[in-house]
N, C-alpha and C positions, 0 to 999 in steps of 0.2 A: 529675367532678373531675379535676384535672390538676396538673402541676407547671409553673410558669412561671419564667422568668428573663430578664435582659436587661442590656445595657451601653449607656450613653450617654456619649460623650466630648465634653464641652463645648469642648475645645480643637480639635475637628475631626479628631483622630487616628483612623485607621481601626481598626475593631474587629478584634481577633485572633480569627479563626474557631475556632482550636483551643481558646482559652480559653473562649469561649462554649459550645463543644461539651462541654467538661469540666464546666462549671457545669450544663448540661442533664442530663448523665449522672448527676450526683449526686442528681437528683430522679427517677431511674428508678422507684423504688418507688411514687411518686405516680401514675405513668402508665405501666402495663406494655404499653399497646397501640400505642405508636409514638413516634417522636421527630422533631421538626422544628426546623430552625435557619435563620434568614435574616439576612444582614448587608447593611446599606444604608449603607455608608461608616462614619460615626462612630456609627451606631446598629445594635445587634444584638439579636435576640429569639430565645429558645429555649423549647421546649415539649415536655413529656412528656404523652402522651395517655392518658386513661382514657375510652374510648368509652362514652357513655351515651345520648345523643340523636343520631340520624343516624350510624350506624356506618360509613357509606361514606367513601371517600377525599375526597369533597367537603368534609367537615367537618374536615379536618386543619388543624393550626395550625403555625406562625404563619399567620394568614389576612389577606389584603389585599383591598382593593376592586379592581375590574377595571383601574383606572388605575394601581394600585400606589402610591397617594398616602396611603392610610390603612391601617395595619397593627395587628393586635392579637394578644396572647397572653392567654389567659383561663382561669381556674380557677373552676368553680362551676356553678350552674344559675340561669337567669332564669325564674321560674315564669310570668310574664306575657308570655313572648316571643311567643306566638302572637297575642295582642292587639296588641302593638307591631308585629309583622310585618304584620298586616292594615292598621294605620294607615300604615305606611311604603309598602306596596304601593299603597295608595290615593293616595299622593303621587308615584307613578311609580317607586319603587325596585324593581329586579329582583333576585331572590335566586337563587343558584346551588346552595344546599344547604337542608336542612331543619333545620339546627342553630340553637341559640339564640345561638351565637357571632356569626353574621353580623348579627344584630340590633344588636349593639354598633357595627359598622362603619357600617351605614346609619343607625342612630340618631344617631351622632355627625355624620354628613354632614348630616342633616336638622335636628337640634336643638343641635348643638354640645355644650358642657359641661352644658347643661340635660338632656341625655340621662340622666345619672346619677340624677337625681331621679325619673325615670319607671320605674326598675327595681325590681322586687320579686323578691328572691331572695337567694342566698348567693354572693358572688363576690369575686374579686380579679383585677384585670387591668392590663396595661400596654398603652396605646394610643398609637401614634405618628402624628402628623400631619406628613407629610414637607414639605408646602407651607409650613407655619408653623415647621417644625423644632422641634416641641414634643412632649414625652413626658408622658403622664398616667398616674399610678399611682393606682388607685381601689380602695377597699375597701368592702365592703357595710356596711349600716346599723349592725349590732351587732358587726361584726368576726368573723363566723363563719369566714371563710376568711382565711388568713394572708398577709401581704405585708411583707417586710423590705427595707431598702435600706441601702447602704453608700456613703459618699462618701470618695474619695481624690483630693486635688488638684481637678482639674476634671472628674473622672469620677464617674459614678453607676452603681452596680450594684444590681440588685434580684433577688429570688428569693422563692419560697414558703417557704423554710426558711433560717435564718441560716447553717447550716454550709455551704451552697452559696456563701456570700459570703466564706469564709475561704480562706487558702492561695492556690494558683494563681499564685505569684510575687508576691503582694501583701505589704505589710508585715504582720508578725505581729500578732495581735490583742492588745489591751490591755484589761484588765478595768476597767470604770467603777465605782469604789468606791460611789458613791451608788446605783447600780443594785443592787449586791450587798446593800446594807443594806435596800433595799426588798424584795428577794427574800427575805432571811432573815426579814423581818417577816411575810410572807404566804405564802411558798413558791411564789410566782409573780411575774411582772413585768407590770404594765399598760403598754399603749402610751403613749408612744413608746419606752419603755425596752427594752433588749435584753440588757444586761450587758456589752456591748462598746463601747468608745469609737468614735465615728464610725459606729455601726451602729444603726439605729432600726427601729421598726415604724411603718407608716402607721396612724394612728388609725382606729377604726371611723367610718364615715360621712364619710370625708375623701378628698380628692383632692390629690395632690402633683403639681404641674406643674414640669417641668424643661426648661430651654432653655439656650442659650449665655449668656443674660443672668443665669442663676441659677435659684433654686428658690423656689416659694411653696406654702404649704399652706393649704387652705381646706376647711371642713366644708360639705358639701352637704346633710347631714341631722343633726338633733339632736332629742331628745325635746322635744315641745311640751306644756306643761301649761296648760290653760284651766280655767275653772270646772267642777268635777266635776259629773257628772250626779247627780240625786237617786236614792237607792236605790229600785229597782223590781225585783221578782222577774222581770219580763219581760226584764231585762238578761241573765239566765241563758239564756233562749231565744236571744237574739241571739248570745251567746258560743258556744252549741252550734252554731249555723249557721256562724259564722265559722270554728270549728275544722274542721267538715266541709268547708267551701270550701277552706281552706288545705291540708288533707290531700289532697283531690281534685286540687288544682293540683300538688301535689308527687308524685303518683303517676305523672306523665308520664315515661316512660322506654322505651327500646328494648331494655332488658335486665331480668332478674328483679329484683323489689323485695321486700324483707322488712321486718321490724319488730323493734326491741328492746323487750321487754316485761319490766317488773319488777313488784313488788307495789304500786307507787305509782299515784296517780290520773292523773298526767300521761301516762305511757305508755299507760294504759288509754284515756284520752280520745283519743289518736292512733289506737289500735287500733279504737276505736268509730267514729271518723271514716272509717277505711278500710272497715270492714264495712258502714257505712251507705251508702258509695259503691258497694257491690257487690263489693268486693275482699277476698278471704280470703287475707291475706298469711301467709307462713311467718314465725313469730315465733321469736326467740332469747332465752332467759333464762339468766342465770348462776346456778349453784347452788353454795352454800357448804356444807361439811360441818358447820359449826357452826350450830345452829338459830337463834341470836339474830342471825346475819348473813344467813341464807338467806331469800330471798323467792320461791323457785320454787313453793312451795305456793300462795301468793297469786296468782301469775301463772297457774298451772294452773286456779285457780278462775275467773279472768277468761276464759280460753279456753273452759272448759266453759260459761260463761254465753253466750259469743258463738257457740259451736259451731265454733271454729277449731282449728288444729293448731299445735303449737309444738315446739321442740327445746330441751331442757335441756342447758346446757353446763357440766359440772362444772369448778370452779376447781381447777387443779393447781399445787401449790407446790413449786418446786425452784430450785436455783441457776441452772439453765439458763433457766428461765422469767424469773427476775429479770433476768439479764443480757440476754436478748432484749428485754425491755421497756425497760431502761435504754438499750440501743442505739438504740431508736426515738424516744427523747425529743428529743435534739438541741438543747435550750435549757434555760434556767432555769425549770423547771416541775416541781414535786414534788407531784403529786396522787396520793394513795395508790390511788385507783380506777384509775389508769393500768394497774396490773397485771391486774386482772380484765377491764378494757375491752379491753386488748390481746388477751387470749385469746378474748374474745367476738367481736371483730372478725375474728380469724383463722378461727374456725369459720364465721361468717356468710359470709365471702368464698368459701368453698368451695361455697356454694349460691346466693348472690345477688351482685349488683354494687352495689345501692343499698339503703340501710337508712333507715327512718324512726325518729327518736328523740324522746323526750318532754322534752328539755331546755328550760328557760326558764320553766316554770310557777311555780317558786318565786319568781323575781324579779317576774313579772307580777302574781301573785295572793297575794303575801306568805306563802309557805309555810314559810320558814325559821324555825327556833327562835330565831334572833337577833332577830327582831321581837318575840317574847315577852320576850326578855331586855331589850329596850329599855323595856319597861313596868316592869321590876324595878329597873333602875339608878337612876332618880330616887329611889325609896324608899330604896335602899341609900345613896345619896349624902347623905341627910338624917341618917344615923346618925353619931354622934360618931366621930372618927378612931380613937380607941382601941378602939372596938367593932369597926370594920372590921378593924383590925390583929389583934385577938383572933380574929376569924372566919378571917382568913388563916392564922393559926397553927394553928387547929383544922382547917382544910381540909387542911393538910399531914399531919395525923395520920390522915386517912381512908385506908383500905386501897385498894390498886390493885384494880380490878375488871375490867380488860380489856374494858370496854364500848366501843361506838363512840366515845362521848365520856364518859369516866369522871367520876364525881361530883366527885372532887377537882379535875380540870382545869376542869370547868364552874364550880365555885364560885370557884376562883382567878381565872378570867377575868372572872366577874361582878364580883367585888370590885375587880379592877384597872380594869375599865371604869367602875365607879361613881366612881372617883377622877378620871376625865376629865370634861371639859365636854360640853355637848350637842353631838351630832355626832361628837365624838371618842370618845364611849363606844361608839357602834356600830362605828366602825372598829377600836377597840381590842379589842373582843370577837372580831374576826376574826384578830387577830395570832397568829402561831405562836411566834416568838422574842421574849421580853420584853427590855427594856433591861437588866435584871439579868443575864439569860443572855448577852446580847451582850457585856456588860462582862467576863464571865468567859471567853467563847470566842473573841472577836475577838483577833487579834494586835495589838500596839501600833500598827502602821502603819494597819490598817483602822479601828481605833477612832478614831485621830486624824483620819482623812480623812472620817469620817462623822458628826462631831459636829454639823454643821449640817443634816443630813438629818432631815426630819420625815415619815416614812412614814405615820404615823397621820394627820398633818395633811393630806397629799395626798389620802387617801381621804375624810376628813371635809370637805374643801373642796368636794367635789362636791354635798354636801347643800345648800350655799348657792345652787346653780344653780336650784333649784326655787322658783317664786314664793312669796312670803310667805303668800299665801292658801291654799296647799295644806298638807296635814297633814305632821307629822313622819314618819309612816309612809311617805307618798309620797316624801319627801326621802330616806329610807333606801333605799327601793326604787330610786330613781333612781341613787344611788351604787353600789348593787350591780349594776344593769344596765350601767353603764359601766366599773366597776372590777373587779368580781368575776366576772360572767358570762363575759367574754372568756377568762378562764383555763379555765373549764369547756369552752368551745367549742374552745379550743386543745388541750386534752387529748383530746377526741373526734377532732379533726382529725388529730393526730399518730398516735394509736393506730390509727385506721381507715386512713389513707393509707399507713401502713407495710405494709398488706396490699393496697393498691389498692382500697379499699372506700369508696364515697361515702356519707356520712351526711347526711341532711336533717333539719331541725328545724321541723316544721310549726307548733309553738306560737309560733315567733318570726316567722311571716309578718308582713309589714309592716302589713296591715290589722288583724291581731290585736293587735299591739303598740300601734298608735295608738289602737285602741278601749280597750285596757286602761289607757292613760294617762288616760282620762277617768273612770275608776271612782272612786266614793267609798270611804272606808275600810270602810263597812258591807258592801260587796260583797266585801271581801277577808278581813278578820278578824272573827270573831264568836264570842263566849264563849271567847276564848283560842285559837281554832283558825283556821288559815289556809285560803285557797282556798275560801271560802264560795261564791262564784259558780260555780266549777268543780264543786263538789259538787252544786249545784242543777242545773247544766247537764247532768250525766251521770246524775243520780239516776234518771230514768225507765228507763234501760237499764244499770244497774250493780247488781252484787250488793250487798245491804244491808250486809254486813260490810265491804265495801271502803270505804264512806263513813265508817265508824267507825274504820277502821284508822289509827293515828297515823303520821305521817311517819317513815320509816326512813332513807332515803338510801342511795346506792350506795357504801357505805364499808366496807372490810375491817378486820380487827382489827389496826390498825397497832401499838398499844402491845405487844400480845402478840408480834408479829413480831420486835420488837427486844428483847424481854424474855426469851424462851425460846430454848433451843438449836434450831437449825434453819437452813434455807437463808439467811434474811435475815441472821442473825448471822454466818454464814460469809462471805457476800458483803461485808457491812459491815466485818468484820474485815480482809479482804483489801484493800479500798479504803482503809481507814484506814492500813494500813501503806504503801501506795503514796503516799498523800497526804503523808506526812511528808517525802518527798524531792522531790515534784514539784508540790505545790499550795500556794500562799500564801493568806494571809488569816485563817486560824484557828490557834489554839494547840492543836495536835493532842494534846498530853498532857492538856489540859483536856477536849477532846472525848472522849478515852478514859475519863477519870474520870466525865464526865457520863453516858456510856453505862453504865458500871458501876453508877452510882447509879440509873439507870433500871431496870436488871436486878434490882437489890435492892429496887425498889419505893419508893425514897426520893423520886423525882421522876417526873412523867408527861412523858416526853420523846420519845415515839415520833415525833410529827410533826416535832419539831426534828431528830431524827436522820435522818429521811427527807429533809428539806431539805438536810442536810449531805451525805448520800449522793449526791443528785442534783447538788449543787454540785461534788463531786469528779468525778463521771462527766462532767459538762459540761466541766469544766476539761481533763480528759484528752482528750475528743473534740475540743475546740478545738486543743489542742497537736498532736494527731495530724493534724488537717485542715490546720493551718498548714504542716506539713511536706510536704504533697502539692502 
């Protein structure tokens, strides 16, 4: 993994080397092993290196072909690079390094833009064809690796992180109100939104081409849904083999590789794939002091079953840890698990450079509780309106229980979702800030500018992309795959790259994803439980209690953090005072009252408050970066 950036002046103006160098240095945390910058007239490329494959100087970037006509800066790993390298060598291409980066150059020379479709991996890269004077910005199939770009007049700037695109003598950033409304709805922003006007994300599976004639965006990959396979238990055997193949492909590295292990099935499936390939990886598990949030015991049972070794990383809660994590976020992303993941990544980086993670299984095999909620909302929708209203009032009387998802919050979300139509109910269940809370907390300007924004509708619209012949469950999974999953991947990328740690996601290997798109509902949910096919795939080699364990999720006690005296209350109080003078968009007196109501147990507002905290943090980061 690395940090990449670049500048393309469509006017023909020469790139300012010092500006490009400054952009590159802002990404130093993503690549502690070296820096490279190249300027080719009106095109400049910058790179911060995290050396993983081919540690020699031959693999340094920016990398060009021998003629100096094709250049690339690249962040990620291409897992099928050896296969592609062999094909290219058979066609006469000569390689000067052992890196996967060079495959991009010769692959483009041989196949042109068709090269992107041949890649299996996690990647974001900028490739410049000097002969055609065209710059290509390409992001992997599911958006695992980040890629942002900003347009000013005839200039396009791109980088791995948005803060690298602010300041540096450019116009000060302006907040995009529509983006802010979507953010407060979900506590994250889907591509192409970024929160800043004229600054966007390249969507997953897409290529942005820039030339002096302008820009064009094209998807080279999208999920394809055909007639589902009939359910057959042998599909589980096929899944087990695909997982093992994907894990084995992602073990390739010239540096130490480890594993994140929780109490869930997904990370155990990855661990099992590694052990089946003959690799006993060092595992890292986060431990919470509160039993209801702690999964270290379950992870220890997995290791005992496999005969492996692991390290338990105790979660430490302090103002210093909160501020360090906030400092690493750098964008509108407020995932509560950022805090423990930041600490887990920090410890892992002390011992390894690459980590395998189990992200993606919930989307592929329907593990989320929201899929069960989708079975309840039609029933609730048939209830008379006065009955639903009475249930809402009753829900507000339930006591606060400081669970991962309190009963009061779950019931309120269910009832609100039931009032939405098909598709919108699923999107609504994922919302963080309701319209009622927005009306209270938004200042008049933001409220006025966001009346035409339909954040729930944007999410729900993705369900309509699935062919009519496929199920409603598949449609919801599709929406989660494209809208929700990228936020999880972004969280892992930002928290890991803050420490120069590469995280790979074997369950999202391209072959695994495309196989999972063909599965019938019976393979995914059975008797109200998700991941049926995964349970059967690992059953022969898993502890029996693991297969019965309900999904927990990697989520800390957010409501309690904002309810009780402690580090989060101290930090949030300080940020709230700062925001009154420096941050627009919210009515800070109402935010303070909402916080007090949460502390009194009158509302369940922990996730709303977390979103507000990160909005303030992001606003201050942007202001500070503008000034540099």
